[in-house]
TIMARLO-97072 format. One record per residue (C-alpha): x, y, z. Coordinates in steps of 0.1 Angstrom, whole numbers, padded with zeros to 4 digits, always signed. Example, Ala and Ser with C-alpha at 12.3 -4.5 7.8 and 13.67 -1.06 7.14 Angstrom:
// residues 2
+0123-0045+0078+0137-0011+0071
// end
This chain:
// residues 399
+0417+0619-2138+0433+0622-2172+0434+0659-2170+0466+0676-2160+0454+0711-2161+0455+0729-2127+0441+0762-2117+0450+0783-2087+0424+0800-2066+0434+0830-2046+0410+0845-2021+0417+0880-2008+0398+0897-1981+0399+0935-1980+0379+0953-1953+0376+0988-1969+0367+0989-2006+0397+1004-2024+0377+1033-2037+0367+1046-2003+0398+1067-2008+0398+1096-2032+0398+1084-2068+0426+1083-2093+0463+1083-2082+0457+1075-2044+0436+1045-2054+0461+1031-2078+0489+1036-2053+0468+1016-2028+0462+0989-2054+0499+0984-2060+0506+0959-2032+0475+0937-2039+0486+0936-2076+0521+0926-2065+0506+0897-2046+0485+0886-2076+0516+0888-2098+0535+0867-2074+0510+0839-2072+0496+0842-2108+0461+0829-2101+0437+0818-2128+0407+0825-2107+0407+0854-2082+0381+0862-2057+0382+0895-2038+0357+0901-2010+0352+0936-1996+0333+0950-1967+0322+0986-1962+0317+0995-1998+0321+1032-2002+0339+1035-1969+0326+1048-1936+0312+1079-1953+0294+1058-1979+0267+1084-1987+0293+1108-1999+0318+1083-2013+0295+1059-2031+0297+1079-2063+0334+1069-2066+0326+1032-2066+0312+1030-2101+0341+1049-2115+0364+1023-2101+0344+0993-2112+0342+1006-2148+0380+1003-2150+0379+0966-2143+0367+0935-2162+0355+0911-2135+0321+0899-2124+0311+0923-2097+0284+0923-2071+0283+0954-2050+0256+0963-2024+0253+1001-2030+0216+1003-2019+0224+1024-1988+0190+1040-1987+0174+1006-1978+0180+1000-1941+0164+0966-1944+0188+0953-1970+0220+0974-1971+0251+0953-1961+0279+0974-1979+0294+0941-1991+0312+0937-2024+0325+0906-2042+0348+0908-2073+0357+0877-2093+0384+0877-2120+0388+0848-2144+0419+0842-2165+0414+0840-2202+0429+0805-2202+0399+0792-2183+0374+0785-2211+0348+0765-2193+0338+0782-2160+0303+0780-2147+0284+0800-2121+0253+0788-2103+0219+0804-2108+0202+0801-2074+0167+0808-2089+0170+0783-2118+0189+0759-2095+0215+0751-2122+0249+0761-2134+0253+0784-2163+0284+0791-2184+0302+0823-2175+0303+0846-2205+0316+0882-2204+0315+0908-2177+0287+0910-2152+0281+0939-2128+0252+0942-2103+0246+0968-2076+0217+0981-2055+0193+0952-2064+0213+0922-2053+0183+0907-2036+0169+0898-2070+0202+0888-2087+0200+0851-2095+0238+0845-2095+0241+0851-2058+0224+0849-2024+0226+0879-2002+0211+0885-1968+0214+0910-1940+0212+0894-1906+0177+0894-1889+0172+0926-1869+0169+0908-1836+0205+0895-1842+0218+0931-1840+0230+0944-1806+0203+0965-1792+0183+0958-1824+0200+0988-1841+0206+0977-1877+0241+0982-1891+0258+0970-1923+0263+0933-1914+0254+0902-1935+0267+0879-1962+0269+0872-1999+0272+0837-2014+0282+0827-2049+0287+0792-2063+0312+0782-2089+0323+0752-2110+0357+0748-2126+0382+0720-2131+0355+0694-2122+0351+0710-2088+0322+0730-2075+0323+0752-2044+0307+0781-2026+0325+0814-2018+0309+0833-1990+0316+0870-1982+0308+0878-1945+0309+0907-1921+0301+0901-1884+0295+0924-1855+0323+0944-1838+0330+0951-1802+0312+0984-1793+0330+0989-1760+0363+0977-1746+0348+0981-1711+0319+0958-1719+0341+0933-1736+0362+0931-1704+0333+0923-1681+0332+0885-1687+0348+0857-1706+0337+0851-1733+0323+0885-1739+0287+0893-1749+0300+0904-1783+0316+0870-1789+0282+0854-1783+0266+0877-1809+0292+0868-1835+0288+0831-1827+0250+0834-1833+0254+0852-1866+0281+0829-1879+0260+0799-1870+0231+0814-1889+0252+0818-1920+0266+0782-1919+0230+0768-1914+0218+0789-1944+0245+0777-1968+0242+0740-1958+0204+0738-1957+0183+0716-1980+0175+0741-2007+0207+0733-2027+0233+0706-2031+0258+0708-2003+0293+0717-2016+0327+0726-2002+0326+0763-1990+0351+0790-1983+0340+0818-1959+0361+0849-1959+0357+0885-1947+0358+0906-1915+0346+0882-1888+0356+0907-1861+0369+0879-1840+0386+0893-1809+0410+0880-1783+0392+0871-1751+0395+0905-1735+0393+0895-1699+0419+0867-1702+0443+0886-1724+0442+0917-1701+0447+0896-1670+0478+0880-1687+0493+0913-1699+0487+0930-1666+0492+0900-1643+0514+0920-1618+0496+0953-1621+0471+0969-1597+0437+0980-1610+0422+1015-1605+0386+1020-1615+0375+1055-1625+0338+1063-1626+0318+1090-1643+0308+1117-1618+0272+1121-1631+0263+1084-1636+0287+1065-1614+0293+1041-1644+0328+1028-1651+0345+1054-1673+0380+1039-1674+0402+1012-1660+0439+1020-1652+0464+0992-1646+0496+1003-1628+0528+0986-1619+0530+0979-1581+0564+0996-1580+0584+1015-1606+0566+1047-1596+0533+1030-1604+0538+1033-1641+0507+1029-1662+0507+0995-1680+0473+0997-1696+0445+1023-1698+0412+1010-1709+0382+1030-1720+0352+1024-1743+0372+1031-1774+0408+1032-1759+0432+1003-1754+0465+1019-1746+0490+0992-1737+0526+1002-1728+0543+0975-1750+0527+0973-1784+0556+0951-1796+0540+0921-1780+0514+0921-1808+0541+0921-1835+0569+0900-1821+0568+0865-1837+0536+0877-1855+0519+0879-1821+0514+0842-1820+0520+0840-1783+0485+0856-1780+0468+0831-1802+0458+0811-1772+0433+0839-1765+0418+0837-1800+0390+0813-1791+0359+0823-1811+0365+0798-1839+0367+0769-1814+0329+0767-1812+0329+0758-1849+0358+0733-1849+0338+0706-1865+0324+0729-1892+0352+0753-1901+0389+0749-1905+0418+0774-1910+0453+0772-1921+0480+0781-1895+0481+0818-1889+0516+0832-1895+0508+0869-1897+0503+0896-1870+0468+0906-1858+0450+0922-1888+0433+0951-1869+0434+0980-1858+0462+0994-1878+0470+1031-1879+0456+1049-1909+0486+1073-1910+0504+1064-1943+0538+1067-1926+0530+1041-1899+0523+1008-1918+0532+0985-1889+0517+1006-1861+0485+0997-1843+0460+1023-1832+0453+1025-1795+0416+1020-1799+0412+0982-1796+0432+0953-1785+0449+0940-1817+0432+0909-1830+0429+0886-1860+0396+0900-1873+0401+0891-1909+0401+0854-1918+0396+0828-1945+0379+0797-1932+0372+0764-1950+0346+0737-1946+0361+0702-1940+0355+0693-1977+0370+0726-1988+0401+0719-1967+0405+0686-1984+0402+0703-2018+0429+0729-2009+0453+0704-1993+0453+0680-2023+0474+0668-2041+0497+0662-2011+0528+0667-2031+0519+0703-2037+0513+0715-2001+0540+0741-2005+0518+0759-2031+0493+0768-2003+0499+0803-1988+0479+0820-1961+0493+0854-1953+0486+0892-1952+0492+0919-1978+0515+0949-1973+0529+0940-1938+0550+0972-1937+0527+0995-1956+0496+1014-1946+0465+0995-1960+0439+1011-1939+0428+1001-1904+0425+0964-1914+0454+0945-1931+0441+0924-1959+0447+0886-1958+0448+0861-1987+0447+0824-1993+0463+0810-2024+0461+0773-2034+0460+0750-2064+0431+0729-2075+0438+0699-2097+0410+0689-2122+0388+0664-2105+0404+0669-2071+0371+0666-2053+0359+0633-2039+0348+0609-2066+0315+0621-2082+0306+0642-2052+0312+0676-2067+0314+0668-2104+0293+0686-2129+0294+0677-2166+0292+0715-2173+0326+0722-2158+0349+0697-2175+0381+0716-2185+0387+0714-2223
// end
Protein backbone atom coordinates (compact mmCIF):
# COMPACT_ATOMS: atom_id res chain seq x y z
CA UNK A 1 0.00 0.00 0.00
CA UNK A 2 2.96 2.30 0.57
CA UNK A 3 4.17 1.85 -2.98
CA UNK A 4 3.25 4.57 -5.45
CA UNK A 5 4.84 2.98 -8.49
CA UNK A 6 2.32 2.14 -11.24
CA UNK A 7 2.79 0.09 -14.34
CA UNK A 8 0.67 0.09 -17.46
CA UNK A 9 -0.24 -3.15 -19.20
CA UNK A 10 -1.09 -2.90 -22.88
CA UNK A 11 -2.50 -5.99 -24.57
CA UNK A 12 -2.51 -6.00 -28.35
CA UNK A 13 -4.07 -8.69 -30.52
CA UNK A 14 -2.82 -9.09 -34.08
CA UNK A 15 -4.28 -11.83 -36.25
CA UNK A 16 -1.56 -12.18 -38.86
CA UNK A 17 2.01 -12.27 -37.61
CA UNK A 18 3.71 -9.17 -38.97
CA UNK A 19 6.34 -11.11 -40.87
CA UNK A 20 3.80 -12.98 -42.92
CA UNK A 21 4.46 -10.12 -45.32
CA UNK A 22 7.75 -10.01 -47.25
CA UNK A 23 10.63 -9.03 -44.97
CA UNK A 24 12.45 -5.72 -44.61
CA UNK A 25 10.76 -2.44 -45.61
CA UNK A 26 7.16 -3.69 -45.99
CA UNK A 27 7.34 -5.21 -42.53
CA UNK A 28 8.65 -2.06 -40.91
CA UNK A 29 6.02 0.02 -42.70
CA UNK A 30 3.41 -2.35 -41.31
CA UNK A 31 4.91 -1.99 -37.83
CA UNK A 32 4.66 1.79 -37.90
CA UNK A 33 1.09 2.11 -36.60
CA UNK A 34 1.42 -0.40 -33.73
CA UNK A 35 4.57 1.44 -32.67
CA UNK A 36 2.68 4.73 -32.73
CA UNK A 37 0.07 3.19 -30.45
CA UNK A 38 2.79 1.98 -28.08
CA UNK A 39 4.42 5.41 -28.07
CA UNK A 40 1.09 7.03 -27.26
CA UNK A 41 0.36 4.85 -24.23
CA UNK A 42 3.97 4.31 -23.09
CA UNK A 43 3.46 0.88 -21.49
CA UNK A 44 5.94 -0.64 -19.07
CA UNK A 45 4.69 -4.12 -19.87
CA UNK A 46 3.53 -5.00 -23.37
CA UNK A 47 1.89 -8.25 -24.45
CA UNK A 48 1.37 -8.97 -28.16
CA UNK A 49 -0.62 -12.04 -29.13
CA UNK A 50 -0.54 -13.31 -32.71
CA UNK A 51 -2.38 -15.96 -34.63
CA UNK A 52 -1.39 -17.57 -37.95
CA UNK A 53 2.37 -17.34 -37.40
CA UNK A 54 3.98 -17.31 -40.81
CA UNK A 55 0.72 -16.34 -42.51
CA UNK A 56 -1.61 -18.50 -44.55
CA UNK A 57 1.31 -19.85 -46.59
CA UNK A 58 3.29 -20.73 -43.48
CA UNK A 59 5.34 -23.50 -45.07
CA UNK A 60 6.93 -21.00 -47.45
CA UNK A 61 6.89 -17.98 -45.13
CA UNK A 62 8.05 -19.46 -41.83
CA UNK A 63 11.70 -18.81 -42.72
CA UNK A 64 11.01 -15.06 -42.38
CA UNK A 65 9.78 -15.41 -38.81
CA UNK A 66 13.17 -15.98 -37.17
CA UNK A 67 14.65 -13.04 -39.09
CA UNK A 68 12.03 -10.80 -37.57
CA UNK A 69 12.31 -12.21 -34.05
CA UNK A 70 16.08 -11.67 -34.05
CA UNK A 71 15.51 -7.92 -34.44
CA UNK A 72 13.56 -7.74 -31.16
CA UNK A 73 14.45 -8.15 -27.50
CA UNK A 74 11.29 -9.59 -25.94
CA UNK A 75 10.40 -12.92 -24.47
CA UNK A 76 9.00 -14.79 -27.46
CA UNK A 77 6.99 -17.99 -27.77
CA UNK A 78 6.21 -19.02 -31.34
CA UNK A 79 4.60 -22.22 -32.50
CA UNK A 80 6.52 -22.90 -35.71
CA UNK A 81 6.21 -26.69 -35.61
CA UNK A 82 4.00 -26.87 -38.70
CA UNK A 83 5.06 -30.43 -39.51
CA UNK A 84 3.24 -31.72 -36.41
CA UNK A 85 -0.46 -31.96 -37.21
CA UNK A 86 -1.15 -33.03 -33.64
CA UNK A 87 0.39 -29.94 -32.02
CA UNK A 88 0.66 -27.05 -34.52
CA UNK A 89 -1.46 -24.01 -33.56
CA UNK A 90 0.46 -21.20 -35.37
CA UNK A 91 0.14 -19.07 -32.21
CA UNK A 92 2.73 -16.54 -31.15
CA UNK A 93 3.11 -14.51 -27.96
CA UNK A 94 5.55 -11.60 -27.51
CA UNK A 95 6.19 -9.95 -24.14
CA UNK A 96 8.17 -6.71 -23.83
CA UNK A 97 9.27 -5.46 -20.40
CA UNK A 98 10.45 -1.90 -19.80
CA UNK A 99 13.92 -1.52 -18.27
CA UNK A 100 12.42 0.32 -15.30
CA UNK A 101 10.66 -2.85 -14.16
CA UNK A 102 13.36 -4.55 -12.12
CA UNK A 103 11.42 -7.25 -10.34
CA UNK A 104 9.20 -9.10 -12.81
CA UNK A 105 8.54 -12.81 -12.39
CA UNK A 106 7.15 -15.45 -14.71
CA UNK A 107 5.57 -18.71 -13.64
CA UNK A 108 7.22 -22.05 -14.26
CA UNK A 109 4.29 -24.43 -14.81
CA UNK A 110 6.42 -27.53 -14.30
CA UNK A 111 8.17 -26.36 -11.10
CA UNK A 112 4.92 -24.65 -10.01
CA UNK A 113 6.65 -21.48 -8.84
CA UNK A 114 7.52 -18.01 -10.05
CA UNK A 115 11.01 -17.29 -11.32
CA UNK A 116 12.58 -13.89 -11.84
CA UNK A 117 12.66 -12.75 -15.46
CA UNK A 118 16.23 -12.26 -16.66
CA UNK A 119 17.25 -11.45 -20.23
CA UNK A 120 15.74 -12.53 -23.51
CA UNK A 121 13.93 -15.83 -23.96
CA UNK A 122 12.87 -17.28 -27.30
CA UNK A 123 11.17 -20.61 -27.87
CA UNK A 124 9.71 -22.15 -31.00
CA UNK A 125 8.71 -25.58 -32.33
CA UNK A 126 8.93 -27.37 -28.96
CA UNK A 127 6.49 -25.28 -26.95
CA UNK A 128 4.83 -28.38 -25.49
CA UNK A 129 7.91 -28.90 -23.28
CA UNK A 130 8.56 -25.22 -22.48
CA UNK A 131 8.04 -24.75 -18.72
CA UNK A 132 7.18 -21.03 -18.85
CA UNK A 133 3.91 -21.61 -20.71
CA UNK A 134 1.04 -23.97 -21.28
CA UNK A 135 0.09 -24.59 -24.88
CA UNK A 136 -2.57 -26.87 -26.26
CA UNK A 137 -4.34 -27.58 -29.50
CA UNK A 138 -8.02 -28.34 -29.15
CA UNK A 139 -8.92 -32.05 -29.04
CA UNK A 140 -9.54 -33.42 -32.51
CA UNK A 141 -13.22 -34.13 -31.85
CA UNK A 142 -13.74 -30.40 -31.21
CA UNK A 143 -12.86 -29.59 -34.80
CA UNK A 144 -15.68 -29.34 -37.34
CA UNK A 145 -15.77 -32.60 -39.30
CA UNK A 146 -12.73 -33.66 -37.20
CA UNK A 147 -10.40 -32.01 -39.70
CA UNK A 148 -7.56 -30.53 -37.66
CA UNK A 149 -6.65 -26.90 -38.32
CA UNK A 150 -4.49 -24.39 -36.47
CA UNK A 151 -6.66 -23.68 -33.41
CA UNK A 152 -5.78 -23.73 -29.71
CA UNK A 153 -4.36 -21.55 -26.93
CA UNK A 154 -1.16 -20.48 -25.15
CA UNK A 155 -1.14 -19.43 -21.50
CA UNK A 156 1.56 -17.55 -19.60
CA UNK A 157 1.50 -16.33 -15.98
CA UNK A 158 3.15 -13.16 -14.68
CA UNK A 159 3.78 -11.36 -11.40
CA UNK A 160 4.55 -7.67 -11.18
CA UNK A 161 3.60 -4.80 -8.89
CA UNK A 162 2.29 -7.23 -6.23
CA UNK A 163 -0.18 -8.57 -8.80
CA UNK A 164 -0.19 -11.94 -10.51
CA UNK A 165 -2.29 -12.77 -13.55
CA UNK A 166 -2.60 -15.06 -16.57
CA UNK A 167 -2.41 -13.96 -20.22
CA UNK A 168 -4.10 -16.36 -22.63
CA UNK A 169 -3.63 -16.26 -26.41
CA UNK A 170 -6.56 -17.94 -28.15
CA UNK A 171 -7.72 -18.79 -31.68
CA UNK A 172 -11.21 -20.23 -32.14
CA UNK A 173 -13.01 -21.74 -35.14
CA UNK A 174 -14.25 -19.67 -38.09
CA UNK A 175 -17.46 -19.90 -40.10
CA UNK A 176 -16.79 -22.23 -43.02
CA UNK A 177 -19.93 -21.31 -44.98
CA UNK A 178 -22.22 -18.29 -44.94
CA UNK A 179 -25.04 -20.51 -46.13
CA UNK A 180 -24.66 -22.92 -43.22
CA UNK A 181 -24.35 -20.03 -40.74
CA UNK A 182 -27.68 -18.68 -42.05
CA UNK A 183 -29.60 -21.93 -41.50
CA UNK A 184 -30.42 -21.50 -37.81
CA UNK A 185 -29.99 -19.18 -34.85
CA UNK A 186 -27.55 -19.54 -33.20
CA UNK A 187 -25.46 -21.13 -35.92
CA UNK A 188 -23.71 -24.48 -35.65
CA UNK A 189 -20.39 -22.60 -35.76
CA UNK A 190 -21.37 -20.57 -32.73
CA UNK A 191 -21.89 -23.80 -30.81
CA UNK A 192 -18.44 -25.07 -31.80
CA UNK A 193 -16.78 -21.87 -30.59
CA UNK A 194 -18.76 -21.99 -27.35
CA UNK A 195 -17.54 -25.51 -26.67
CA UNK A 196 -13.89 -24.61 -27.37
CA UNK A 197 -13.92 -21.43 -25.29
CA UNK A 198 -15.52 -23.29 -22.40
CA UNK A 199 -12.76 -25.87 -22.69
CA UNK A 200 -10.08 -23.17 -22.35
CA UNK A 201 -11.76 -21.49 -19.38
CA UNK A 202 -12.09 -24.83 -17.60
CA UNK A 203 -8.42 -25.60 -18.25
CA UNK A 204 -7.07 -22.29 -16.91
CA UNK A 205 -9.24 -22.42 -13.77
CA UNK A 206 -8.79 -26.07 -12.84
CA UNK A 207 -7.14 -27.35 -9.66
CA UNK A 208 -3.59 -27.74 -10.98
CA UNK A 209 -2.55 -24.17 -10.16
CA UNK A 210 -3.67 -21.27 -8.01
CA UNK A 211 -6.58 -19.40 -9.59
CA UNK A 212 -5.61 -15.89 -10.67
CA UNK A 213 -7.14 -13.05 -12.68
CA UNK A 214 -6.89 -13.82 -16.39
CA UNK A 215 -7.01 -11.91 -19.66
CA UNK A 216 -7.97 -13.82 -22.81
CA UNK A 217 -7.23 -12.15 -26.13
CA UNK A 218 -6.99 -13.25 -29.72
CA UNK A 219 -9.15 -14.16 -32.68
CA UNK A 220 -12.33 -15.57 -31.14
CA UNK A 221 -13.97 -15.57 -34.57
CA UNK A 222 -17.18 -14.38 -32.88
CA UNK A 223 -19.78 -13.59 -35.58
CA UNK A 224 -23.05 -11.74 -35.61
CA UNK A 225 -26.07 -14.03 -35.49
CA UNK A 226 -26.30 -14.53 -39.27
CA UNK A 227 -29.96 -15.42 -39.48
CA UNK A 228 -31.11 -12.52 -37.31
CA UNK A 229 -28.83 -9.87 -38.81
CA UNK A 230 -29.77 -10.84 -42.38
CA UNK A 231 -33.46 -10.80 -41.53
CA UNK A 232 -32.96 -7.31 -40.11
CA UNK A 233 -30.92 -5.96 -43.04
CA UNK A 234 -33.30 -7.50 -45.59
CA UNK A 235 -36.58 -7.10 -43.72
CA UNK A 236 -38.49 -5.77 -46.76
CA UNK A 237 -36.72 -7.89 -49.37
CA UNK A 238 -37.95 -11.03 -51.10
CA UNK A 239 -35.79 -14.15 -51.13
CA UNK A 240 -34.74 -16.09 -54.22
CA UNK A 241 -33.04 -19.45 -53.67
CA UNK A 242 -30.66 -20.73 -56.35
CA UNK A 243 -29.74 -24.40 -56.31
CA UNK A 244 -26.87 -26.25 -57.97
CA UNK A 245 -28.03 -28.14 -61.06
CA UNK A 246 -26.10 -31.31 -60.27
CA UNK A 247 -26.78 -31.70 -56.50
CA UNK A 248 -29.88 -29.55 -55.95
CA UNK A 249 -28.13 -28.08 -52.89
CA UNK A 250 -28.54 -24.38 -52.14
CA UNK A 251 -25.86 -22.54 -54.08
CA UNK A 252 -26.82 -18.94 -53.35
CA UNK A 253 -29.49 -16.78 -51.76
CA UNK A 254 -30.52 -13.52 -53.42
CA UNK A 255 -32.51 -10.92 -51.49
CA UNK A 256 -34.27 -8.36 -53.72
CA UNK A 257 -36.31 -5.27 -53.07
CA UNK A 258 -40.00 -5.78 -53.74
CA UNK A 259 -40.08 -2.70 -55.94
CA UNK A 260 -37.33 -0.39 -57.28
CA UNK A 261 -36.78 -2.75 -60.23
CA UNK A 262 -36.17 -5.60 -57.77
CA UNK A 263 -32.73 -4.29 -56.93
CA UNK A 264 -30.47 -6.86 -55.22
CA UNK A 265 -29.99 -6.02 -51.52
CA UNK A 266 -27.84 -8.99 -50.53
CA UNK A 267 -26.29 -11.92 -52.34
CA UNK A 268 -25.19 -14.76 -50.09
CA UNK A 269 -22.98 -17.68 -51.09
CA UNK A 270 -20.63 -19.99 -49.21
CA UNK A 271 -17.86 -17.39 -49.24
CA UNK A 272 -19.76 -14.32 -50.45
CA UNK A 273 -21.62 -11.74 -48.39
CA UNK A 274 -22.35 -8.91 -50.81
CA UNK A 275 -24.57 -6.36 -49.08
CA UNK A 276 -25.66 -3.22 -50.91
CA UNK A 277 -24.88 -0.76 -48.10
CA UNK A 278 -21.55 -1.53 -46.45
CA UNK A 279 -21.68 1.81 -44.59
CA UNK A 280 -24.02 0.28 -42.02
CA UNK A 281 -21.01 -1.57 -40.60
CA UNK A 282 -18.98 1.65 -40.29
CA UNK A 283 -21.49 4.31 -39.27
CA UNK A 284 -21.24 4.99 -35.54
CA UNK A 285 -18.70 2.15 -35.47
CA UNK A 286 -21.41 -0.31 -36.44
CA UNK A 287 -22.74 -0.32 -32.88
CA UNK A 288 -26.35 -0.60 -34.08
CA UNK A 289 -25.46 -4.20 -34.96
CA UNK A 290 -24.01 -5.10 -31.55
CA UNK A 291 -27.40 -6.51 -30.54
CA UNK A 292 -26.62 -9.42 -32.90
CA UNK A 293 -23.22 -9.99 -31.28
CA UNK A 294 -24.41 -12.67 -28.83
CA UNK A 295 -21.73 -15.33 -28.52
CA UNK A 296 -20.16 -13.86 -25.39
CA UNK A 297 -23.50 -13.82 -23.53
CA UNK A 298 -23.13 -17.53 -22.71
CA UNK A 299 -20.07 -16.64 -20.62
CA UNK A 300 -21.47 -13.49 -18.95
CA UNK A 301 -20.57 -14.76 -15.47
CA UNK A 302 -17.04 -15.79 -16.43
CA UNK A 303 -15.87 -13.17 -18.95
CA UNK A 304 -16.24 -9.42 -19.17
CA UNK A 305 -15.38 -6.88 -21.85
CA UNK A 306 -15.03 -3.13 -21.92
CA UNK A 307 -17.48 -1.23 -24.11
CA UNK A 308 -16.78 -1.74 -27.81
CA UNK A 309 -16.29 1.61 -29.54
CA UNK A 310 -14.64 0.47 -32.79
CA UNK A 311 -16.06 -1.02 -36.01
CA UNK A 312 -16.17 -4.76 -36.71
CA UNK A 313 -12.59 -6.03 -36.90
CA UNK A 314 -13.05 -8.44 -39.83
CA UNK A 315 -12.96 -8.97 -42.88
CA UNK A 316 -11.06 -5.92 -44.10
CA UNK A 317 -9.78 -5.55 -47.63
CA UNK A 318 -6.12 -6.48 -48.06
CA UNK A 319 -5.76 -3.83 -50.76
CA UNK A 320 -3.32 -1.31 -49.27
CA UNK A 321 -5.35 1.59 -50.69
CA UNK A 322 -8.60 0.53 -48.98
CA UNK A 323 -7.91 0.68 -45.26
CA UNK A 324 -11.58 1.12 -44.25
CA UNK A 325 -13.18 -1.16 -46.85
CA UNK A 326 -14.56 -4.58 -45.97
CA UNK A 327 -14.25 -7.57 -48.27
CA UNK A 328 -17.49 -9.07 -49.54
CA UNK A 329 -16.64 -12.50 -48.19
CA UNK A 330 -18.23 -12.51 -44.73
CA UNK A 331 -20.63 -10.38 -42.74
CA UNK A 332 -18.38 -7.93 -40.82
CA UNK A 333 -18.07 -8.91 -37.17
CA UNK A 334 -16.08 -8.24 -34.02
CA UNK A 335 -13.90 -11.36 -34.28
CA UNK A 336 -10.95 -9.90 -32.36
CA UNK A 337 -11.50 -9.25 -28.66
CA UNK A 338 -9.83 -8.84 -25.28
CA UNK A 339 -11.84 -10.43 -22.48
CA UNK A 340 -11.32 -10.32 -18.72
CA UNK A 341 -12.22 -12.57 -15.82
CA UNK A 342 -14.24 -10.82 -13.07
CA UNK A 343 -11.10 -10.42 -10.92
CA UNK A 344 -9.10 -9.14 -13.90
CA UNK A 345 -11.82 -6.58 -14.59
CA UNK A 346 -11.53 -5.38 -10.98
CA UNK A 347 -7.77 -5.16 -11.42
CA UNK A 348 -8.08 -3.07 -14.59
CA UNK A 349 -10.81 -0.74 -13.30
CA UNK A 350 -8.98 0.21 -10.12
CA UNK A 351 -8.10 2.73 -8.83
CA UNK A 352 -11.44 4.37 -9.62
CA UNK A 353 -9.94 7.83 -10.08
CA UNK A 354 -7.89 6.58 -13.04
CA UNK A 355 -10.67 5.12 -15.18
CA UNK A 356 -9.80 7.47 -18.03
CA UNK A 357 -6.47 5.68 -18.36
CA UNK A 358 -8.29 2.60 -19.68
CA UNK A 359 -8.47 2.39 -23.47
CA UNK A 360 -10.03 -0.39 -25.58
CA UNK A 361 -9.73 0.36 -29.27
CA UNK A 362 -8.43 -0.79 -32.64
CA UNK A 363 -5.17 0.09 -34.40
CA UNK A 364 -4.92 1.79 -37.79
CA UNK A 365 -8.64 2.48 -38.39
CA UNK A 366 -7.96 4.12 -41.75
CA UNK A 367 -4.96 2.07 -42.86
CA UNK A 368 -4.73 -1.44 -44.30
CA UNK A 369 -3.57 -3.81 -41.54
CA UNK A 370 -4.53 -7.07 -43.22
CA UNK A 371 -7.95 -8.74 -43.20
CA UNK A 372 -8.24 -8.33 -39.41
CA UNK A 373 -7.89 -4.96 -37.69
CA UNK A 374 -5.80 -5.37 -34.50
CA UNK A 375 -7.34 -4.35 -31.18
CA UNK A 376 -5.62 -3.32 -27.94
CA UNK A 377 -6.40 -2.78 -24.28
CA UNK A 378 -4.35 -0.34 -22.24
CA UNK A 379 -4.75 0.09 -18.51
CA UNK A 380 -2.83 0.94 -15.35
CA UNK A 381 -2.07 -1.40 -12.48
CA UNK A 382 -1.18 0.17 -9.13
CA UNK A 383 1.14 -1.85 -6.92
CA UNK A 384 -0.89 -4.08 -4.64
CA UNK A 385 -4.11 -3.31 -6.52
CA UNK A 386 -5.36 -6.88 -6.25
CA UNK A 387 -7.65 -7.98 -3.45
CA UNK A 388 -5.79 -8.16 -0.09
CA UNK A 389 -3.35 -11.09 -0.09
CA UNK A 390 -5.27 -12.88 -2.84
CA UNK A 391 -2.71 -12.37 -5.58
CA UNK A 392 0.35 -11.26 -3.64
CA UNK A 393 3.65 -13.02 -4.06
CA UNK A 394 6.74 -12.00 -2.11
CA UNK A 395 8.73 -12.45 -5.29
CA UNK A 396 7.03 -9.56 -7.09
CA UNK A 397 7.29 -6.66 -4.67
CA UNK A 398 8.41 -3.64 -6.69
CA UNK A 399 11.70 -2.21 -5.41
